C-alpha positions as CSV (number, residue, x, y, z in Angstrom):
1,D,0.0,0.0,0.0
2,R,2.7,2.3,1.0
3,L,4.5,1.7,-2.3
4,N,1.3,2.0,-4.3
5,G,0.7,5.3,-2.5
6,Q,4.1,6.5,-3.4
7,L,3.6,5.4,-7.0
8,R,0.4,7.4,-7.3
9,K,2.0,10.4,-5.7
10,V,5.0,10.1,-8.2
11,E,2.5,9.6,-11.1
12,G,0.6,12.6,-9.9
13,D,3.7,14.7,-9.6
14,L,4.6,13.5,-13.1
15,V,1.3,14.5,-14.5
16,R,1.6,17.9,-12.7
17,A,5.2,18.2,-13.8
18,T,4.3,17.3,-17.3
19,G,1.5,19.9,-17.5
20,Q,3.8,22.5,-16.0
21,A,6.6,21.5,-18.2
22,A,4.3,21.6,-21.2
23,G,3.3,25.1,-20.3
24,V,6.9,26.2,-19.9
25,I,7.9,24.4,-23.1
26,L,4.9,25.9,-24.9
27,D,6.0,29.4,-23.7
28,E,9.5,28.7,-24.8
29,L,8.2,27.4,-28.1
30,T,6.0,30.5,-28.6
31,L,9.0,32.7,-27.7
32,A,11.2,30.7,-30.1
33,E,8.5,31.0,-32.9
34,Q,8.4,34.8,-32.3
35,Q,12.2,34.9,-32.5
36,V,12.1,32.8,-35.7
37,G,9.5,35.2,-37.1
38,A,11.7,38.2,-36.2
39,I,14.8,36.5,-37.7
40,E,12.9,35.6,-40.9
41,A,11.7,39.2,-41.2
42,E,15.2,40.4,-40.6
43,L,16.4,37.9,-43.2
44,R,13.9,39.2,-45.8
45,A,15.0,42.7,-45.1
46,R,18.7,41.8,-45.4
47,T,17.9,39.9,-48.6
48,E,16.2,42.9,-50.1
49,E,19.1,45.1,-48.9
50,L,21.5,42.6,-50.5
51,K,19.6,42.7,-53.8
52,S,19.6,46.5,-53.7
53,L,23.4,46.5,-53.0
54,E,24.1,44.0,-55.7
55,Y,22.1,46.1,-58.2
56,R,23.9,49.2,-57.1
57,R,27.3,47.3,-57.4
58,A,26.4,46.2,-60.9
59,N,25.5,49.8,-61.9
60,L,28.7,51.1,-60.4
61,A,30.7,48.4,-62.2
62,R,29.1,49.4,-65.5
63,E,29.8,53.1,-64.8
64,R,33.4,52.2,-63.9
65,E,33.8,50.4,-67.2
66,R,32.2,53.3,-69.1
67,L,34.6,55.7,-67.4
68,L,37.6,53.5,-68.1
69,R,36.6,53.3,-71.8
70,A,36.2,57.1,-71.8
71,Q,39.6,57.5,-70.2
72,A,41.2,55.1,-72.7
73,D,39.6,57.0,-75.5
74,A,40.7,60.3,-74.2
75,E,44.3,59.0,-73.8
76,A,44.2,57.6,-77.3
77,S,42.8,60.9,-78.6
78,E,45.7,62.7,-76.8
79,E,48.2,60.4,-78.4
80,R,46.6,60.9,-81.8
81,T,46.7,64.7,-81.2
82,A,50.3,64.5,-80.2
83,L,51.1,62.3,-83.2
84,A,49.3,64.7,-85.5
85,G,51.3,67.6,-84.1
86,R,54.5,65.7,-84.7
87,I,53.4,64.8,-88.2
88,G,52.5,68.4,-88.9
89,V,56.0,69.5,-87.7
90,A,57.7,66.8,-89.9
91,L,55.6,67.7,-92.9
92,Q,56.4,71.4,-92.4
93,K,60.1,70.6,-92.3
94,Y,59.8,68.3,-95.3
95,E,58.0,71.1,-97.2
96,E,60.6,73.6,-96.3
97,R,63.4,71.3,-97.4
98,L,61.6,70.3,-100.6
99,L,60.9,73.9,-101.4
100,K,64.6,74.8,-100.9
101,T,65.7,71.9,-103.1
102,K,63.2,72.7,-105.8
103,L,64.1,76.4,-105.7
104,S,67.8,75.6,-106.0
105,R,67.2,73.3,-109.0
106,L,64.9,75.9,-110.5
107,Q,67.5,78.6,-110.1
108,S,70.2,76.5,-111.8
109,E,67.8,75.4,-114.6
110,F,66.8,79.0,-115.2
111,V,70.4,80.3,-115.5
112,R,71.2,77.5,-117.9
113,R,68.1,78.0,-120.1
114,F,68.3,81.8,-120.0
115,N,71.9,81.8,-121.2
116,H,71.1,79.2,-123.8
117,L,68.2,81.2,-125.2
118,A,69.9,84.6,-125.0
119,R,73.0,83.2,-126.7
120,K,75.1,85.2,-124.3
121,E,77.2,82.9,-122.2
122,G,77.5,84.1,-118.6
123,F,75.1,87.1,-119.1
124,V,73.2,85.9,-116.1
125,A,75.5,84.2,-113.6
126,D,72.9,83.4,-111.0
127,V,69.3,84.1,-110.0
128,H,67.9,84.4,-106.5
129,I,64.2,83.4,-106.0
130,D,62.6,84.4,-102.7
131,S,61.1,81.3,-101.0
132,T,58.0,83.3,-99.7
133,T,57.2,85.7,-102.5
134,F,58.9,83.8,-105.4
135,E,60.2,87.2,-106.6
136,T,63.3,86.7,-108.8
137,T,66.5,88.7,-108.8
138,L,69.0,88.3,-111.7
139,I,72.7,88.4,-110.8
140,D,75.4,89.2,-113.4
141,R,79.0,87.7,-113.4
142,D,80.3,90.5,-111.2
143,G,77.6,89.7,-108.5
144,H,75.5,92.8,-109.2
145,E,71.8,92.7,-109.5
146,I,70.4,93.1,-113.0
147,S,67.2,95.1,-113.0
148,K,64.4,93.6,-115.0
149,S,63.6,97.1,-116.4
150,A,67.1,97.2,-117.8
151,L,66.4,94.1,-120.0
152,S,65.5,94.6,-123.6
153,A,62.1,93.5,-124.9
154,G,63.7,90.4,-126.4
155,E,65.6,89.6,-123.2
156,K,62.3,89.9,-121.3
157,Q,60.8,87.4,-123.7
158,V,63.8,85.1,-123.2
159,Y,63.4,85.6,-119.4
160,A,59.7,84.5,-119.6
161,I,60.4,81.5,-121.8
162,A,63.5,80.5,-119.8
163,M,61.4,80.6,-116.6
164,L,58.7,78.4,-118.2
165,W,61.3,76.0,-119.5
166,A,63.0,75.8,-116.1
167,L,59.7,75.2,-114.4
168,A,58.9,72.4,-116.8
169,R,62.3,70.8,-116.2
170,T,62.1,71.2,-112.4
171,S,58.6,69.9,-112.0
172,C,59.0,67.1,-114.5
173,R,55.8,68.0,-116.1
174,A,55.1,68.7,-119.7
175,L,54.1,72.3,-120.4
176,P,52.4,73.6,-123.6
177,M,54.7,74.4,-126.6
178,I,55.6,78.1,-127.0
179,I,56.1,79.4,-130.5
180,D,57.4,83.0,-130.4
181,T,57.7,84.7,-133.8
182,P,58.9,81.7,-135.8
183,L,60.1,83.6,-138.8
184,A,61.9,86.3,-136.8
185,R,65.3,84.6,-137.0
186,V,65.0,83.6,-140.7
187,K,67.2,85.8,-143.0
């Protein structure tokens, strides 16, 4: 009896303990569910924030790439501009040297052709042609300037023909044929 009484008491304590424990566990479970709900809400918020940040990061990456391309284009443009400047300087120097060479050749051709046509060897020893105005100055054997107004009408014609002939020879281009009083030298 005594053991049975103890057994009932223990079983009653167990039932009471089980009911109390269930209430505590239920409270803990409710609290845990609330915490899970709060954590899930925070997780959703963090997920949205992550998506927003990833979208922003992608936009920033695209912007960075665009800016890098723009910078590369600007650097390439600066290089092309610098190259164009160097080419311009080189072409200017080439043009100056070419002009000097061509004028030198034109001067020697003119002297040869003028003296040939005038049939006066050494009448014109040299000619100076200005590289900017292309104005010509005739020089005699003594180094004195020959005024064009001092030339006779025939010498002026010879001057013009000699200049055309020298230009044709220097430029390596065919010029039109010039016939100047074809019967003037017939006797």
